TORTI-194024 format. One record per atom (N, C-alpha, C): x, y, z. Coordinates in steps of 0.05 Angstrom, whole numbers, padded with zeros to 5 digits, always signed. Atoms other than C-alpha are relative to their C-alpha. Example, Ala and Ser with C-alpha at 12.3 -4.5 7.8 and 13.67 -1.06 7.14 Angstrom:
<rs>
+00018-00024+00000/+00246-00090+00156/+00018+00024+00000/-00016-00024-00001/+00273-00021+00143/-00015+00022+00014/
</rs>
This chain:
<rs>
+00001+00026-00011/-00128+00319-00089/-00003+00000+00028/+00005+00001-00029/-00154+00304-00020/+00018-00023+00014/-00014+00021-00014/-00123+00261+00032/-00011-00027-00003/+00014+00024+00006/-00175+00210+00020/+00009-00013-00027/-00009+00008+00025/-00157+00208-00053/+00028-00011-00002/-00027+00009-00001/-00083+00204-00038/+00004-00030+00012/-00002+00028-00011/-00094+00144+00008/-00009-00021-00019/+00013+00019+00017/-00139+00110-00043/+00019-00006-00024/-00019+00006+00023/-00085+00119-00099/+00022-00019+00008/-00021+00018-00008/-00032+00084-00059/-00012-00027+00006/+00013+00026-00006/-00079+00031-00033/-00005-00017-00026/+00007+00014+00027/-00104+00014-00104/+00025-00007-00015/-00025+00008+00014/-00034+00015-00134/+00014-00024+00012/-00011+00023-00015/-00007-00033-00082/-00017-00024-00002/+00019+00024+00003/-00069-00078-00085/+00001-00012-00026/-00001+00009+00028/-00068-00081-00161/+00026-00016-00005/-00026+00012+00004/+00007-00099-00163/+00003-00028+00015/+00000+00024-00015/+00001-00152-00108/-00017-00022-00012/+00020+00020+00010/-00061-00186-00134/+00010-00011-00029/-00009+00008+00027/-00032-00186-00206/+00024-00019+00003/-00022+00020-00003/+00030-00222-00179/-00008-00026+00012/+00007+00027-00016/-00005-00272-00132/-00029+00007+00009/+00028-00004-00005/-00081-00274-00131/-00010-00013+00028/+00008+00011-00024/-00080-00314-00066/+00007+00017+00025/-00008-00017-00026/-00053-00257-00022/-00023+00017+00006/+00021-00016-00010/-00104-00222+00019/+00011+00028+00009/-00009-00027-00007/-00098-00146+00028/-00017+00007+00024/+00014-00011-00024/-00116-00116+00095/+00008+00030+00002/-00004-00030-00005/-00124-00040+00105/-00006+00008+00027/+00001-00008-00028/-00115-00008+00171/-00023+00018+00006/+00023-00015-00004/-00174+00037+00160/-00026-00014-00003/+00023+00016+00007/-00223-00020+00146/-00002-00023+00021/+00003+00024-00018/-00249-00070+00199/+00006-00027-00014/-00007+00025+00013/-00220-00138+00186/+00002-00022+00022/-00006+00021-00018/-00212-00208+00216/+00028-00010-00009/-00028+00011+00006/-00138-00233+00219/-00002-00022-00018/+00004+00023+00017/-00132-00280+00161/+00010-00026+00008/-00009+00024-00010/-00094-00333+00198/+00028-00007-00006/-00029+00003+00003/-00028-00367+00203/+00007-00014-00025/-00006+00015+00023/-00035-00408+00139/-00004+00017-00025/+00006-00019+00025/-00053-00347+00093/+00023+00020-00005/-00019-00020+00003/-00009-00297+00061/-00015+00026-00003/+00015-00027+00001/-00030-00226+00068/+00019+00024+00005/-00015-00026-00001/-00005-00153+00066/-00018+00018+00015/+00014-00022-00014/-00026-00101+00116/+00011+00025-00010/-00010-00026+00011/-00021-00031+00088/-00012+00022+00017/+00008-00026-00016/-00025+00034+00131/+00011+00023-00010/-00007-00027+00010/-00024+00103+00104/-00007+00021+00020/+00005-00020-00022/-00014+00159+00155/+00012+00024-00008/-00011-00025+00006/-00005+00231+00144/+00008+00015+00025/-00010-00015-00021/+00039+00269+00192/-00008+00029-00001/+00005-00028+00005/+00023+00337+00163/-00021-00001-00023/+00021+00001+00020/-00042+00347+00124/+00006+00017-00024/-00001-00017+00023/-00043+00406+00078/+00016+00024+00006/-00014-00024-00002/+00006+00461+00070/+00001+00015-00025/+00003-00014+00024/-00007+00513+00018/+00017+00026+00002/-00019-00021-00002/+00055+00555+00016/+00005+00015-00027/-00004-00010+00025/+00051+00569-00059/-00027+00012-00012/+00026-00009+00009/-00021+00594-00063/-00020-00025-00001/+00022+00018-00002/-00087+00557-00072/+00005-00023-00019/-00003+00022+00019/-00061+00513-00129/+00019-00022+00008/-00021+00017-00007/-00008+00477-00093/-00009-00015+00029/+00006+00015-00025/-00022+00420-00041/+00025-00017+00006/-00022+00015-00007/+00031+00385+00001/-00008-00019+00021/+00008+00021-00020/+00021+00321+00038/+00027-00014+00009/-00023+00014-00013/+00075+00290+00084/-00012-00023+00017/+00008+00023-00016/+00068+00222+00115/+00016-00025-00007/-00015+00026+00006/+00087+00149+00109/-00020-00023-00007/+00015+00022+00006/+00062+00085+00080/+00016-00026+00010/-00012+00025-00011/+00075+00019+00117/-00013-00022-00010/+00011+00026+00009/+00066-00049+00086/+00011-00023+00014/-00012+00025-00013/+00075-00111+00129/-00010-00025-00017/+00006+00023+00017/+00079-00175+00091/+00002-00026+00017/-00002+00024-00015/+00060-00241+00125/-00003-00024-00018/+00003+00026+00012/+00070-00311+00100/+00000-00022+00017/+00000+00022-00019/+00061-00379+00130/+00027-00006+00010/-00028+00006-00011/+00119-00402+00174/+00013-00023-00013/-00016+00023+00011/+00174-00448+00148/-00005-00006-00028/+00002+00001+00029/+00160-00434+00075/+00022+00013-00016/-00024-00013+00013/+00225-00400+00061/-00006+00030-00005/+00002-00027+00003/+00236-00328+00043/-00007+00008-00029/+00007-00009+00030/+00222-00330-00033/-00026+00009-00004/+00029-00012+00003/+00147-00321-00025/+00000+00026+00013/-00001-00026-00014/+00160-00265+00024/+00013+00021-00019/-00017-00019+00018/+00210-00232-00025/-00017+00007-00024/+00018-00005+00024/+00162-00240-00085/-00024+00019+00006/+00022-00016-00006/+00104-00208-00049/+00010+00029+00006/-00013-00026-00007/+00150-00151-00022/+00006+00014-00027/-00006-00012+00023/+00174-00139-00092/-00024+00012-00016/+00024-00010+00011/+00103-00132-00117/-00011+00025+00014/+00007-00022-00014/+00088-00084-00062/+00017+00026-00009/-00017-00021+00009/+00148-00040-00082/-00007+00009-00029/+00008-00007+00026/+00124-00043-00156/-00024+00016+00003/+00023-00017-00003/+00057-00016-00134/+00006+00028+00009/-00008-00027-00011/+00088+00040-00094/+00014+00017-00023/-00015-00017+00021/+00135+00060-00152/-00019+00006-00023/+00019-00008+00022/+00076+00057-00202/-00011+00028+00003/+00013-00026-00006/+00047+00118-00169/+00017+00023-00010/-00021-00020+00011/+00110+00158-00190/+00001+00002-00030/-00001+00000+00029/+00100+00142-00263/-00011+00025-00013/+00009-00028+00010/+00093+00205-00306/-00027-00001-00011/+00028+00001+00011/+00025+00179-00337/-00018-00008+00020/+00017+00010-00017/-00004+00159-00271/-00021+00020+00007/+00022-00020-00005/-00073+00189-00258/-00017-00011+00024/
</rs>
């Protein structure tokens, strides 16, 4: 697996979970040019950064990636926290889905 594939796996998992829960949410990726969606829109900004790329301390068959995934959730002002919480839960569901034993 390459760094590009690792990034794509997390971005797709989070996007799929968020859109399945609420199709009105816009996804913004830090590695793709975008226009800020605006104050009345719901959106999630996802950033995947690798602090250490590849370490192969077990031979050629082992890859190790270290980094972090940051997801910022934005909702319109004065709408309460339930929408924010629901979108955040779907982000968590997407991130957790990558750890499923059958994930490919």
